[in-house]
N, C-alpha and C positions, 0 to 999 in steps of 0.2 A: 504492499501501498504506500502511495508516493503523498506524500503533506507538502501542500506549497506552501510557502511563506511569505505567498503575495496579499494574505490577509492582514500582514502586519504591516499597519502604517509607516509612513517616514518617520523614524525618531530622531528629533534635532535636540542639539545641546547648545547652549549659549558659547561661541569661540571663548567669551571671557573666563567662563566657567571650565571650560574643556582646557585653558591653558594652567588655569589655576590649578587643577587637579593633577597633569603632566608636571607643573613646576612644584607641587608638592613632593611629589616623588624625586623629581631632581635633585632640589635641596638635600632632601634625604640621602640619597646617592651621594651628592656633594661631600656631604658632612663627614663621611666616613674615606673619607682620600682628598690629598691634594689634587687641585687644578681648576677646571670651568668648573662657575656655579652649576650650569645645567649641562647633563651629557650629549656628545656631540649628535646621537640620533635626533634627541628631541630641537636642538638648534638648524639640525639639517631640515628636519621636518617642516618646522615653522616659517623656516624662509622662502618654501615654495606656495606659487599663489594657489588657492583652493581651485577645484576642479569647477569649470562651468557648469552652472544648473540654473534651469528655466525658471524654478518656481522657488529658490533659495532664499528662506526668508533673511532678510539683512540680519547678519550679524552671528547665526546660526551655522552649526557646522552638522554632517548627517553624523549619528553615532557608528555606522559604518565607515567613515571616514576616523575617526577617534579610534576605531580598532586598530587601525592601518597603523597609524601613528603608534599607539602601542606595539605592534607588532615587528616595529623597525628597530625593538630594542635589540634583537641578536637576529641575524640573516634566517636560520633555520626555524623561524616564528614565522615567517612569514604566510597571511592567508590564516594562520591558525585561529586566530579568534571568531572572526568571520564562520569557519566551520564548526566551532563549537557550538556557537550561537544557534547554525541552522540545525545541528545535532539534539541541540536542546529543547530547541521549540516543537521539533517532530518528534522526539519522545513523548515531550510533555501533551503532543495533541492525541497522539496514539494513547496515552494513559488518561484522556477523558480528562485532562484541565480544562476551565472555560478560557474563552478567547483573551481576555484580559491577562491571564497569570500565564498564558503562551507568551505572549507579547511582553511579558517582564523578563521571563525566563530569556528567551532572545536577545533581549536588550544587556540582560547581567552577563549573558555569555561572551557579548562584545566587547565587552569594559573587564571584563574578570582578572585580566593579566595585568592590568595598570601596576598593581604594586611589584610586579619583578624590577622595576626601573629603581625601586628604592633600594638593590641588593647591587653591589658591584658586577659589572658586565661577565669579567671574567669567572667568577664561582657557579655561573651557567655552563661554562665551557668544559670543565674539569669530567675527565672521563673514568677517573680512576675514583677510590673509598675517598670519602669527605672526612673530615676532623669533625670530632660533635659540634665545636664552635661555628664552623662552617655552614652542618645541616642546621644548626639551629637559626642562622641569619637565612636560611633558605625557607626554612617553618613558615618564618613571618611574612612571606610576601601576600598571603591572603588578606592577612591585617592590615598591612599597608596598601592593600585594594579597598578595605572599607574603608580608613581614614581617606584615603585621596578621593573617593568616589562621594563622603560625605561634604569635600570641599566645592562639589559639584552641587547646586540647588539641584531637588525636584527629583533625587536619586536615590532616595534612603531606601525604598524598596529593593531597588537593583543592587543595591551596596548592601543589604543584608544576606540577599540570597549568593551573591558573589564571593563572599566571605566565606561561604562553606565548601567553595571549589576544591579543598584541600581534604575535606575529612571525610574520615571512613567510620563505619557503624559501629564498628568493634573498637573505637576509642584510637588506632594509632594514626588518624590523619593530623593534618595542620589546620588551625592554629590552635585550636580548643582544644581538641583529643576528644570533641562529642562523643556520645554512644548511643545508638537507638536511635531513637523518635525526637530525640534533643536536635536534632537535624531535621529540620522542615524538608518535606517532601520534594519542594521543588529545590532546595538547594543539593538533595540528593542527585536529582537528575542533573544537574549541572556538573557535579563531582563525577559522576558517571561518563558524562559527554566528554569532557575533557580529557579523561583517562582514554576514554574511546579513539579519539581523533588524535592525542599526543601516539601513542601505542602503532597508528598508521602513517604514520611520518615519521624520519630519520633526525637521529638526536647525536649528537656529537660521539655519544658511549655507545650508541645501537644503531643497527638499520632499521628500516619504516618494517613494520610485520604487516602482512597479508589481512585483508579481512576475515580470514577465517581463523587465522593464529590471533590476532587482536579479541575477535569474538569468546576464542577458547581460553585468552587471558582473562577477561571480564568474566567470564561463565566461572572459574576456578574462585576469583576474587567474592564472586557472591555466594558462592558455596561455602565459603570461609567466613561468610560474614560481614566481608568490608563493605559490599554493594548490594542495594534493594535487588532482588533477581525480578522485578517486575520492569525495573525503568532498564536493568540489563537487556531484556526481552523486547523491551520498547527499541532501545537504540539499535539491536541487531536487526529489527525487521525495516526499521527506515533504512538503513544500509548506508546512511550517510555520516558526513565527518572525514570520510577518507582522503586519502592524499589524491591530487589529481591522476585519473585511471589512462592508460596507455593509450585508450583512444582518444580522449581528450586532448592528448598531446600530438596526434598523429594528425588531427584536422588542421592544426597548426603549423607550421614547418618555417623557422627564421633560416636565413642561410648563414655561414659560417660568421659571417663580416656584419652582418645586421646582432648577431646575437655576442659579439664582441664589443660593438656600440654601445649595446644595451644594457652590457656588463659593466662599462664605462661609466655611462650617464648614471647608474644605480648608483653609482659612488661619490656622486655630486659633482660630475667633471662636466664643464661646460664643452660646447662643440670644438673651441679651437683647441682645448686641451686633447680632448680626444683625438684630434688632426694629429697633433704633435706625436701624443704616444703610438697612433698606429700608420704612423707616415702616409698619410692621405689628406685631401685637403677638407676645411670646413664644409664647403656645399656638400662635398660626397657624404659627409657625415650627417647633412642633415638631408639627404636623399636616403640613405640608409633608416635615419630614425623614422621617417614618414611614410617609408614601404612597413619597418615593424607595426606601427601604428595600426596602419589598415590591416594588416594581417590580425593584430590581436584587437583590434575593435575598439582603440581607446583613443583618447584624445589628449593626454598628458601622458609627461613623463612618470611620474608618481603611480598613474594607475598602470601605464605598459609595464616600466620594473615590476610592480608587485604580482599584474598579472603571471609575466613570463616567470618570475622566480615560483610564483604558486605551481604550473604549469612544467617546472624543471626546463624550461628552455634557455636560462643562465644560469 
């Protein structure tokens, strides 16, 4: 059964509130190290012009765009929050949640990872065992999500749901160590959806799991009392949240040069800088960019590089 998210109306957040929430986690991260006041991923993202939108309210930002900004924290997070949001909404629908709560789960999924920005980025890339002090820092990411979202007015319910993303029903999760029904059902949906999506995407410490293997892992976790078995069944029924399929990639084919150009501009380089790096003219760079935009169906650099990364084309 395929559940569409089309029923979810566009969710807007004030750009000022978005910046306040993002700056909150940026300040936390900066306080833990010497260097810039805000992390480079935030400053680079905010320097871009917002995508064109025919009906964009003045001074407002789509929550999906905020999710994309959040995912810029790590290259391997690209597209993660949107997939979690879709998986959570569809699982909530299959479990019989009303439309308002489905939308709330969707919005919470979009912004659930903002607290990661309060943790030094290098800690998320460690492949080996982590010292207890580092594990404790990572455990607090959902708490910082809750704090940051409270900086953005009108998101109290989403903040509460998102704060349960790391919890497990047996008390082994983050950050409360909540057990059983202490975690609301919508929080249980988001926690399982985030795990479902993460398992099907590559991480610095492991390759991506297949849909079947990810489902088996979640089923074992549910049998061990860490996830709600009904939520796991609903997630597997939606078959959503997976990384892009081979078929999706096959429909879009970038030339080697187009991939090189997109990879360079995704790092913030200008056309002139890309031209020098690749020993071609700026006009040729522009031609490759336009061609890649047409193939990807995008009109901005941010959207094109996000989609290309999500489809693993760069």
